[in-house]
C-alpha positions in Angstrom: -23.6 -1.0 -3.7 -22.5 2.5 -4.8 -19.0 3.8 -4.3 -20.6 6.5 -2.1 -22.2 4.0 0.2 -18.9 2.1 0.4 -17.0 5.3 1.4 -19.7 6.2 4.0 -19.5 2.9 5.7 -15.7 2.8 5.6 -15.2 6.2 7.2 -18.1 5.9 9.7 -16.0 5.2 12.7 -13.9 8.3 12.1 -16.8 10.7 11.9 -18.1 12.9 14.6 -21.4 11.9 16.3 -23.4 14.4 14.3 -21.7 13.3 11.0 -22.5 9.7 12.0 -26.2 10.7 12.2 -25.9 12.1 8.6 -24.2 8.8 7.5 -26.9 6.7 9.0 -29.7 8.7 7.4 -27.9 8.6 4.1 -27.3 4.9 4.2 -31.0 4.3 5.0 -32.4 6.6 2.4 -29.8 6.9 -0.4 -32.1 5.8 -3.2 -34.2 9.0 -2.7 -31.8 11.4 -1.0 -31.2 13.5 -4.1 -34.8 14.6 -4.2 -34.6 16.7 -1.1 -32.7 20.1 -0.7 -30.2 20.3 2.1 -32.5 22.2 4.4 -35.0 19.3 4.3 -32.3 16.7 4.7 -31.0 18.5 7.7 -34.4 18.6 9.3 -35.2 15.0 8.6 -31.9 13.7 9.9 -31.9 16.0 13.0 -28.6 17.7 12.3 -27.5 21.0 10.8 -26.9 21.8 7.2 -23.2 22.3 8.0 -23.0 18.6 9.1 -24.3 17.5 5.8 -21.6 19.6 4.0 -18.9 18.2 6.3 -20.1 14.6 5.7 -19.9 15.1 1.9 -16.4 16.5 2.2 -15.3 13.6 4.3 -16.2 11.3 1.3 -14.2 13.5 -1.1 -16.9 15.6 -2.6 -17.0 19.4 -2.7 -20.5 19.5 -1.2 -24.0 18.0 -1.3 -24.6 19.0 -4.9 -21.4 17.2 -6.0 -22.3 14.1 -4.0 -25.8 14.0 -5.3 -24.6 14.3 -8.9 -22.3 11.3 -8.4 -25.0 9.4 -6.6 -27.6 9.8 -9.3 -25.1 8.6 -11.9 -24.2 5.5 -9.9 -27.8 4.6 -9.1 -28.6 4.9 -12.8 -25.7 2.8 -13.9 -26.1 0.2 -11.3 -29.8 -0.4 -10.5 -29.0 -3.9 -9.4 -27.5 -2.6 -6.1 -31.0 -1.8 -4.7 -31.2 -4.4 -2.0 -28.7 -6.3 0.1 -28.7 -10.1 -0.1 -30.9 -11.7 2.4 -27.9 -13.4 4.1 -26.7 -9.9 5.3 -29.4 -10.3 8.0 -27.2 -13.0 9.6 -23.8 -11.4 9.8 -23.8 -10.8 13.5 -22.3 -14.0 14.9 -24.7 -13.9 17.9 -27.8 -14.2 15.6 -26.8 -17.4 13.8 -29.2 -20.2 14.4 -27.6 -22.9 12.2 -24.4 -23.8 10.5 -26.1 -23.2 7.2 -26.8 -19.6 8.2 -23.1 -19.3 9.2 -22.0 -20.5 5.8 -24.3 -18.0 4.0 -23.4 -15.2 6.4 -19.6 -15.6 6.1 -20.0 -15.9 2.3 -21.9 -12.6 2.3 -19.2 -10.9 4.3 -16.5 -12.1 1.9 -18.5 -11.1 -1.2 -19.3 -7.7 0.2 -15.7 -7.0 1.3 -14.2 -8.0 -2.0 -16.7 -6.1 -4.1 -16.5 -2.9 -2.1 -12.7 -2.9 -2.0 -12.6 -3.6 -5.8 -14.7 -0.5 -6.4 -12.4 1.9 -4.5 -9.1 0.6 -5.8 -7.4 3.0 -8.2 -5.7 1.0 -11.1 -3.2 3.8 -11.7 -2.1 3.6 -8.1 -1.8 -0.1 -8.2 0.5 0.3 -11.3 2.6 2.9 -9.5 3.1 0.8 -6.4 3.9 -2.3 -8.4 6.5 -0.3 -10.4 8.0 1.0 -7.2 8.4 -2.6 -5.9 9.9 -3.8 -9.2 12.5 -1.1 -9.1 13.3 -1.1 -5.3 16.6 -2.3 -3.8 14.5 -4.0 -1.1 11.0 -4.2 0.2 10.4 -4.2 4.0 6.9 -5.3 5.3 5.4 -4.2 8.6 2.3 -5.5 10.3 1.2 -7.0 13.7 -1.7 -9.3 14.6 -4.2 -10.0 11.9 -2.5 -7.4 9.6 0.8 -9.2 10.2 -0.8 -12.3 8.5 -1.5 -10.2 5.4 2.0 -8.9 5.4 3.3 -12.4 5.7 1.2 -13.5 2.7 2.7 -10.8 0.5 6.2 -11.7 1.9 5.8 -15.3 0.6 4.5 -14.1 -2.8 7.4 -11.7 -3.3 9.9 -14.3 -2.3 8.6 -16.5 -5.2 9.5 -13.9 -7.8 13.0 -13.1 -6.5 12.2 -9.8 -4.8 14.6 -8.8 -2.0 11.8 -8.7 0.7 11.9 -8.9 4.5 9.2 -9.6 7.0 9.2 -11.1 10.5 6.3 -11.3 13.0 8.5 -10.2 15.8 8.1 -6.5 16.4 11.6 -6.0 17.6 12.9 -7.5 14.3 10.7 -5.2 12.4 12.2 -2.3 14.3 15.7 -3.3 13.2 14.5 -3.2 9.5 14.1 0.5 9.8 17.8 1.1 10.4 18.7 -0.2 6.9 16.2 1.8 4.9 17.1 4.5 2.4 15.6 6.2 -0.6 16.1 3.1 -2.8 13.8 1.0 -0.5 10.1 0.6 0.0 8.4 0.2 3.3 4.9 -1.3 3.3 2.6 -1.0 6.4 -0.5 -3.1 7.1 -3.1 -1.9 9.6 -6.8 -2.0 9.1 -7.5 0.8 11.6 -4.6 2.9 10.5 -4.1 3.6 14.2 -2.0 0.8 15.5 0.6 2.4 17.8 3.5 0.1 16.8 2.9 0.6 13.1 2.6 4.3 13.4 6.0 4.4 15.2 7.5 2.3 12.4 6.0 4.5 9.7 7.3 7.7 11.3 10.8 6.2 11.5 10.6 5.1 7.9 9.6 8.5 6.7 12.6 10.0 8.4 14.8 7.6 6.3 13.4 9.1 3.1 12.3 5.7 1.7 9.0 5.4 -0.3 6.2 4.2 1.9 2.9 2.4 1.2 0.0 1.6 3.5 -2.7 -1.0 3.1 -5.4 0.3 5.4 -9.1 1.1 5.4 -10.5 3.8 3.2 -10.5 7.3 4.7 -8.2 9.6 6.5 -6.4 8.0 9.5 -3.0 8.5 11.2 -1.3 5.9 9.0 -2.6 7.2 5.7 -1.3 10.7 6.5 2.3 9.3 7.1 2.8 7.4 3.8 3.3 8.3 0.1 0.8 5.8 -1.2 -2.4 4.4 0.3 -4.0 1.2 -1.0 -7.5 1.3 0.6 -9.6 -1.5 1.8 -13.3 -1.6 2.6 -15.1 -3.9 5.0 -18.4 -1.9 5.2 -20.5 -3.0 8.2 -22.0 -0.6 10.6 -24.3 -2.9 12.5 -22.6 -6.2 12.0 -19.8 -7.8 14.0 -17.7 -9.6 11.4 -15.3 -6.7 10.6 -12.2 -8.6 11.7 -12.9 -11.3 9.0 -13.9 -9.0 6.2 -11.0 -6.5 6.8 -8.5 -9.4 6.5 -10.2 -10.6 3.3 -10.1 -7.1 1.9 -6.4 -6.6 2.6 -5.6 -10.1 1.2 -7.5 -9.1 -1.9 -5.4 -5.9 -2.3 -2.3 -8.0 -1.9 -3.4 -10.4 -4.6 -4.2 -7.6 -7.0 -0.9 -5.9 -6.3 1.1 -9.1 -6.8 -0.8 -10.1 -10.0 -0.2 -6.6 -11.4 3.5 -6.8 -10.5 3.8 -10.2 -12.3 1.8 -9.1 -15.3 3.9 -5.9 -15.8 7.2 -7.7 -15.3 6.4 -11.2 -16.7 9.7 -11.7 -18.5 11.5 -11.1 -15.2 9.3 -13.1 -12.9 8.5 -16.1 -15.1 11.8 -17.8 -14.4 11.8 -17.5 -10.6 8.1 -18.5 -10.5 8.9 -21.6 -12.6 12.0 -22.5 -10.4 10.1 -22.1 -7.2 7.3 -24.2 -8.5 9.7 -26.9 -9.6 11.5 -26.9 -6.3 8.3 -27.2 -4.2 6.7 -29.7 -6.5 9.2 -32.3 -5.3 7.4 -32.4 -2.0 3.9 -32.8 -3.5 2.3 -36.2 -2.9 
């Protein structure tokens, strides 16, 4: 799967109806799309040339020529992406006819989510965020629902290496965390949609406190991404399938694992001792 396809699928829900028509045409014809001029593409897809330009810009390109150039390079360098695995036909939970198909379908969801998220993660940004965490006075985590589970996972990981980290599933408790934030702290927000009302309220409040802010959210522009200093994007690229809730959680957990591993790798001399101590303490309860 090319980076451009991943981006198109990730931002699909945020596009206008006309841009979604462009996205659908692109996703169905991307292997040959660079052969047609914009006028022909507009005619074939049933939208204006302007919509094609807007679509390209929504993916971060200056225009169709820029996107085509990148697409040609990616298709040349990754010819193995040509077809989706057969199991992708079974991702809609309503179409499963056996438990074997469920196993293969969920496996395909996980593989696709992890591979697509890995492609859009910026190593330099991961390094920056991990450095911020290492040097922060405290780290406050915010998330509700399924995103709260991801925040909780990072909470447990950071506890193991001695980071001054706070998280609680109770929203009212999360609201109280805001009052203690200052420029020495980091606030991390988890929301796949980037449009969760409670998380946006918390992010707005954190920004007023001048602390550094990070979001783990789906790729593309959304209200949360526009409120924070750093965005660690996820991808769970399904348009026609219904397993997004599973794949979005997997993508976010993958980002957390990458961030935590980077933090430990870059600060191994500091974290080795607390990791060892926590392992020794917990091992007493292993059977």
